[in-house]
N, C-alpha and C positions, 0 to 999 in steps of 0.2 A: 488373146487370140486362141480359139479352140480349133484343133485339127479335126477336120471332118472328112470322111471317105467320099469318093466320087459316087453319087447316088446310083447310077446305072450299074457300076461294077459291084457295089455293095448288094444291090437287089438280086443280081444274078447269082451271087454266092448264097444269099439267104434262101433263094428258091431251091438250090441244090441241097442246102442243109435241111430244109423242110422235108424233102424226099428222104434224106438220110434218116430223119427221125421217124417219119411215118411209114416208110418201106412198103409203099403200095402206090398204084396209079391214083392220080388226083385230078379232079375236075377244076376248071377255071375258078369257080366260085369258092371252092375249098382253099385254093391257093391264096387268092387276094383277101379272103376273110381271115385266114390264119396269120397272114403277114401284115394286114392292115394297109394294103396298097389300093390305089384307085383302080377300078375295073379296066378302064381304057388303057392305062400304062402297063398293067399286068398282061393284058392281051398282046400288046405289042412286044413286050419282053419275051413272052413265051413263044410267039411266032418267030422271033429272031433266033431263039435257042433251037427251035425246030429246024429252021433253015440252015443253021450252022452245024446241025447233026448231033446236038448235045441232049435234045429231048425228042421223044417219039410221041406223035399225036395219033390216037386211035379215034377215027371219025365215028365208028360205030358206037363206042361208049363215051365219046367226048372226054377222054382222059389223057393226061400227060404222064410220061415216065422217062427217067433218064436212060440214055443209051449206053452201051459199053464204051463209047468214045470218052465218056466222062471218066470211067474207071481207067482207061488207057493213059490218061494224062499223068497220073501218078504211079502207074504200074511198076516203073523202074526204081522208085525211090526206096522201097523197103529193102530190096536186095542190095542196092547200092550203099545205103546208109547202115541199115541194121545188121545185115548178115556179114557184109564185107568188112566192117569195122569191129565186129564182135559185140556190138551193143545189145543184140538179142540175147546173147549168152549172159551178159552182165545183168540185164533186167531179170531174166529167168532165175539166175543163181541167187540174186539178192531176194527175190520173191520166195524162193524155196527155203531160204534160211530164216526169213522173218515172218512170212504169212501176213504181210501188210501190203497196202497199195504202194507200188514202186513206180517212179516216173523218171524219165530222162527229159531234161528241160534245156531249151536253147534260149539265147538272147535274140530278141527280134525288135530292133530299134530301141525304144524306151520301155519295152515290155519283155516279159518272159512268155514262152509258149511251150505247152506240153507236147513233146514230139512222140514219145513212146510211153506206154503205160501197161502195167499188169495189175489187175484188180482181184482181190481174194473173194471167195464165195461167202464168207461170214458177214454178218450184218454190221460189224463195227467199222464202218467206213463211210466216206462221203467224197468220192473221187471227183476231180474235175472232168470235164469233157475232153476227149482227145482233140488236140489242136487249139484248145481254149487259150486265150491270152489274158494276162494280168499285168498291171503296172509293176515295174520292177521295185518301186518303193513300197509296194503293198503285198510283197510275197517273200517268203523265206528263201526261195530259190533266187529271187532278185537280189536279196541282200548277200547271198552267197556268191553270186556273180560279181557284184560290185566290190566285194572284199578283195578280189583279185586286181582291182584297178587302182590307179593312183588317185589321191584325194582330189585333185583338180578335175579328174574325169567324173568322179562321183558328184562333185559340185555342179558340173555342167548338166548331168542327167537330172539332178534335182531342179535346177533352174528351168530346163526345157520342159519338164513335166508340169511345172507351175505355169509356164508361159503358154502352153497349149491347153491349159485348163484340165489337166489329167489328175491333178492333186488338189481338188476343190477345197478351199478354205485351209490349205496346207495342213491336211489331216495328220500328216507326220512332218515334224520339223527337221531341218538339217542337223541340229545337234543330236536329236534322237537317232537319226540315220547313222551318223558317225559313231555314236555309242554302240549301236548294233555292229557296225563294221569292225570296230576295235576288238569287240568280243569275239567275233568270227575269226579275225586274223590270229587271235590268241589261241583259240580252241580248234580251229580248222572246220567248224561246221556252224550252221544256224539252226536253232530250235525255237520256233515261234508258236507256243501253245495258244489255243483259243483265238486264233487269228487266221482268216477274217471271220470264221464261224465259231461261236462258242461251242466248246466241247470237241473241237477238231484241231489237230496240230500237224506239223510236219517237221522233219529233220532234213536239211539240205546241205550237201557237201560238194564243193567244186571238184569236178572230175579230173582237172589238170590236163584235159585234151580239148582240142577244137575240131570242128567239122567244117572244112573249107574256111578256116579262120573264124568260125562262129563258136564262142565258148560254150561249154556244156556243164550242167549241174545234175547230180544224181540226188533223188529225193525219196523219202519214205513218209507216207501219210497215213493218218488214222485217227482214232479217238484219243484224246489226251489221257483218258482213263487207262488206255492200253500202252500208249507211247511213253508217258512220263515215268512210270516205274521201270521201264526197260531202256531208258534213254542211253545210259552208259553202254549197255550190252549192244544196242542197235548201232551206236556210233562205232563201236569196235568191229562189228560185223561189216559195216560199210567200208571201213578202212581196209580190213583184210580182203574183202571182195574186190575193191578197187585195185589193191596191190596185185592180186592174182590176175585181174583183168589186164593190167599192164604187162605182166609176164607172158600171158597167153597171146595178147594182141598188141605188140609194140607199135606205137604211133610216132611218126616223125612230125606230125602237124601239131605244133605247140602254140599256146596263146601268145600273141604278140604283145610286147611291152609298149608299143607305140599307141597313142590315142587313136580312136576311130575317126576316119576322115569325116564321116557324116556329122559327128559332134562339132568339129571345127567349122564345118560349113554352116551349121545352124547358129553359130555363136553371134554372128552379126544380127540375125533376127531377134535373138533372145536379149541382146544387149541394147 
């Protein structure tokens, strides 16, 4: 069984992401051509988004453009999450000390999601897109997150990823996953060079904090040519910066030792 998103919801967000990437008014044909949608269903979708106030339609130019209502949906998030909890300071300080791509990552179901990011100006980088999601089994941040879980929780995540067709052909085996986990538990971080892109790597470290119960991971990414020789130095910088972050911004919200409810709810389907 492969988990598929609801088509109408998925297309709505893909339209908004297209505007995010193009950053200009777009005609109907530009939208359905770029996204590969049928013209009729694209017309109905765009009209619905206009009626709901999320797109503006200019009859003179026959173009669409997102309204400020789209921006208002998430306008509260940055101050609520980044500033109030000190994560903006953490990202900026680690970026200042390393001059590499710095990310704050959350768990999102069976995936990791890049929540905050700071990208350097030098060319030695290949950062993910903000908000991008990757399977936990296929990311250094995912391995770092799972290192904080009990073995049976990791086993469930592995089985659900296979059950929903997210780990096709079992590209990574459970023994390999557990080998990574044991190493991370011993060292306190995950370094996965040349994965998933040759020449690119990342160092991920559990932050030891949660956001409304959602566990967080701090990561540094860049070319393996730059990261590998500096690995020990970067790991030490990360540890020191996290320690200073905890002193500056003490959090009471700690990771729960109890398994996630959604994993237990899915057990029947997976078994």
